[in-house]
N, C-alpha and C positions, 0 to 999 in steps of 0.2 A: 504494500500500500504506500502511496506517495503522499507527501504533505506539502502544503504551501502556506505562506504567511500572508495575511491580509490586514490592512489597516483597520484598527478598531473604529467603528462608526460612532460609538458613544462619546469618545474623547478626541476623535480626529487624529489619532496617532500620537498624542502627547503623553498618554498615561495618566493625565490629570483631568478630572471631570469638574466642570463648572456649570451647575444647574441653577434653578430658581431658589433653592434653599441655602445655597452656599453664599457666604459673605463676599462682597466684591474683592477681587484679587486674592481670594483664599480658597482655591480649589481643593478637592479631596482626591485621594487615590482612586482611579477608575475601578469600579467593581466588575465591570464587564470584562476587562482585560487584565485585571490585577496589577495595573500600573505599567504593563509592558508596552502598551501602545499598539499591540497587534493580537490577532487571533490565528492560531494554527489550525488549518482545516485538513483532515485526512480525506483522501479520495482514491478511487480505483479508476485508472484511465480506461476510457471506452475503447474497446478493440473490435467492436462489432456485436450485433445482437446474437445472443446465445439461443440455441434451439431448446424447445421445451418438449419433452417426451410425454406421451400418454394423453395428449389433448384430444377430446372427443368433439367438442364444439366450442366456439368462441362467440361471446356476446358483447355487444356495445355497452359501454358503461353508461349508467343512468345517473351518475353523480356519486355521492358518498354513501349510498345505501345499496344493498344487494338486490339484484333483480335478474332472474334467469327465466328461461322459457321464452315464449313469444311475447308475453306482456300485453299491455293495453294498446301498444302501437302496431301489433301484429308482425313486427319484424322478426324474421327467423334467424337463428344463429348461423354463423359461417364456419366453414372448415378452417383448419389451421393453414392450409395452402392459400385459401382465399384471404385470410388475415395477413399473411406475409405479402401478398400482392397489394392489398388495400392499404397497408401501413408499412411501406418500405422503410428500411433503416437508412439513416442519413449517409451521405457520401463522405468519405474521409478526406 
């Protein structure tokens, strides 16, 4: 897994936070980055979409709740091959 450092958005990279409650010219150590001025983010580089085995049918998402079958729209599920064609992976 790789990591990158990004500037803390709470303190603007200074490590010191100055908000509404702090006295003028008396900042506090930023709680978001613990005074470092940055955040370290771990990530896994994208190398291409991985295949998923054992898929019988693929349904379109209806938001943040679970819905399978034809549902009220009457839309039928697609095959895995149809999904791969309908939702191609991005070009590198």
